[in-house]
VEXDREN-2710 file (C-alpha; in Angstrom, 1 decimal):
% VEXDREN-2710
k/r/px/py/pz
1/MET/16.1/-0.5/-5.2
2/PRO/13.3/-3.1/-4.9
3/TRP/14.2/-6.3/-3.0
4/GLN/17.3/-4.8/-1.3
5/GLU/17.5/-5.5/2.4
6/THR/19.0/-3.8/5.4
7/THR/18.6/-4.1/9.1
8/VAL/17.5/-1.4/11.6
9/GLY/18.3/-2.8/15.0
10/ASP/16.8/-6.3/14.9
11/LEU/14.3/-5.4/12.2
12/THR/14.9/-6.6/8.6
13/VAL/13.6/-4.0/6.1
14/THR/13.2/-5.0/2.5
15/ALA/12.4/-2.4/-0.2
16/THR/9.4/-3.5/-2.4
17/PRO/8.4/-2.2/-5.8
18/ALA/6.0/0.7/-6.1
19/ARG/5.0/2.9/-9.0
20/HIS/3.4/6.2/-8.2
21/GLY/1.4/6.6/-11.4
22/PRO/0.8/5.1/-14.8
23/PRO/3.5/3.5/-16.9
24/LEU/6.2/6.0/-17.9
25/SER/5.2/8.5/-15.2
26/ARG/8.5/8.1/-13.3
27/PRO/10.3/11.1/-14.8
28/ILE/7.4/13.3/-13.6
29/VAL/6.5/11.8/-10.2
30/GLY/9.9/10.3/-9.3
31/ASP/10.7/7.0/-7.6
32/ALA/8.4/5.3/-5.1
33/ILE/9.1/2.4/-2.9
34/GLY/7.3/0.2/-0.4
35/PHE/8.7/-1.6/2.6
36/ALA/8.4/-5.1/4.2
37/LEU/9.3/-5.1/7.9
38/ARG/10.2/-8.4/9.4
39/PRO/10.7/-8.6/13.2
40/PRO/13.4/-11.0/14.5
41/GLY/12.3/-14.6/14.6
42/SER/9.2/-13.9/12.5
43/THR/8.3/-15.6/9.2
44/SER/5.8/-12.9/8.2
45/VAL/6.1/-9.2/7.5
46/ILE/4.3/-6.0/7.9
47/TRP/4.1/-4.6/4.4
48/ILE/3.7/-0.8/3.7
49/SER/2.7/-0.5/0.0
50/GLY/4.0/3.1/-0.4
51/ASP/2.3/5.4/-2.9
52/THR/1.6/3.0/-5.7
53/VAL/-0.9/1.9/-8.3
54/LEU/-1.7/-1.8/-8.7
55/PHE/0.9/-3.4/-11.0
56/SER/2.9/-6.6/-11.3
57/GLY/5.6/-5.3/-8.9
58/VAL/3.2/-5.0/-5.9
59/ARG/1.6/-8.4/-6.8
60/GLU/5.1/-9.9/-6.5
61/VAL/5.1/-9.1/-2.8
62/ALA/2.6/-12.0/-2.3
63/ALA/5.0/-14.4/-4.0
64/ARG/7.9/-13.4/-1.9
65/PHE/6.4/-12.8/1.6
66/THR/3.8/-14.0/4.0
67/VAL/2.1/-10.7/4.8
68/ASP/0.6/-10.5/8.3
69/THR/-0.4/-6.8/8.1
70/ALA/-0.8/-4.8/4.9
71/ILE/-0.7/-1.1/5.2
72/LEU/-2.2/0.1/1.9
73/HIS/-1.9/3.6/0.4
74/LEU/-5.2/4.1/-1.3
75/GLY/-7.4/7.1/-2.3
76/SER/-7.4/6.9/-6.1
77/VAL/-5.2/10.0/-6.5
78/GLN/-5.9/11.9/-9.7
79/PHE/-4.9/15.3/-11.0
80/GLY/-7.0/17.5/-13.3
81/LEU/-4.0/18.0/-15.6
82/THR/-3.6/14.3/-16.3
83/GLY/-7.3/13.4/-16.4
84/PRO/-8.4/9.9/-15.4
85/LEU/-4.9/8.6/-14.8
86/ARG/-4.4/7.3/-11.3
87/TYR/-1.4/7.7/-9.0
88/THR/-2.4/5.5/-6.1
89/MET/-4.6/2.4/-5.8
90/THR/-8.4/2.6/-5.5
91/GLY/-10.2/0.6/-2.8
92/ARG/-11.1/-1.9/-5.5
93/ASP/-7.4/-2.3/-6.4
94/GLY/-6.6/-2.9/-2.8
95/ALA/-9.3/-5.4/-2.4
96/ARG/-8.0/-7.3/-5.5
97/LEU/-4.5/-7.2/-4.1
98/ILE/-5.4/-8.7/-0.7
99/GLU/-6.9/-11.7/-2.5
100/SER/-3.3/-12.8/-3.2
101/LEU/-1.6/-11.3/-0.2
102/ARG/-4.1/-12.8/2.3
103/PRO/-3.0/-10.7/5.2
104/ARG/-4.4/-11.1/8.7
105/ARG/-5.0/-7.4/8.9
106/VAL/-5.5/-4.6/6.3
107/VAL/-4.9/-1.0/7.3
108/PRO/-5.9/1.7/4.8
109/VAL/-3.9/4.9/4.9
110/HIS/-3.3/8.0/2.7
111/TYR/-6.9/8.1/1.3
112/GLU/-8.2/11.5/2.3
113/GLY/-7.1/15.0/3.4
114/TRP/-5.9/16.4/0.0
115/SER/-7.9/17.6/-3.0
116/HIS/-6.3/15.1/-5.3
117/PHE/-7.8/12.1/-3.4
118/HIS/-10.9/10.9/-5.3
119/GLU/-11.9/8.1/-3.0
120/GLY/-12.3/8.7/0.7
121/ARG/-13.1/6.3/3.5
122/ALA/-16.6/5.5/2.3
123/GLY/-15.4/4.5/-1.2
124/VAL/-12.5/2.4/0.2
125/GLU/-14.8/0.7/2.8
126/ALA/-17.3/-0.2/0.1
127/ALA/-14.7/-2.0/-2.0
128/PHE/-13.7/-4.5/0.8
129/PRO/-15.7/-7.2/2.4
130/ALA/-17.2/-6.1/5.8
131/GLY/-14.9/-6.4/8.8
132/VAL/-11.7/-6.7/6.8
133/LEU/-10.3/-3.2/7.3
134/THR/-8.6/-1.9/10.5
135/TRP/-9.2/1.9/10.6
136/LEU/-6.7/4.2/12.3
137/THR/-7.6/7.6/13.9
138/PRO/-5.0/10.2/13.1
139/GLY/-3.1/11.2/16.3
140/VAL/-4.5/8.3/18.3
141/PRO/-2.0/5.5/19.1
142/GLN/-3.4/2.0/18.2
143/GLU/-1.7/-1.3/18.4
144/VAL/-1.8/-3.2/15.1
END
């Protein structure tokens, strides 16, 4: 459930709202959740959006946390069967969201590799101001 907390070792993990599709899509796509990870002694979090569209629940993260690093699931997921309905954020959605989150670092993930992604790296990159995104290379360790 969103906003529930637990600890894993010294790390505080808070579930954050996510919605993997348009309103009323939950019976079809199931539940989704994001996570805010707070290391011991820190006042800021690493936030993993989870598979979600932009909606009031993810905007509430900015009101509850100081986000140091935002790991955003993007890609503008769409399926032929449901037409233009989206199941994850677009780059433009992510760029709007970080205006309120104001993270030090933004890491795009989950934006290419499957046929249902309709916005790859180029589309995501074009939606954000230059130099804002930290790109990861699959299989290559990188400190964030």
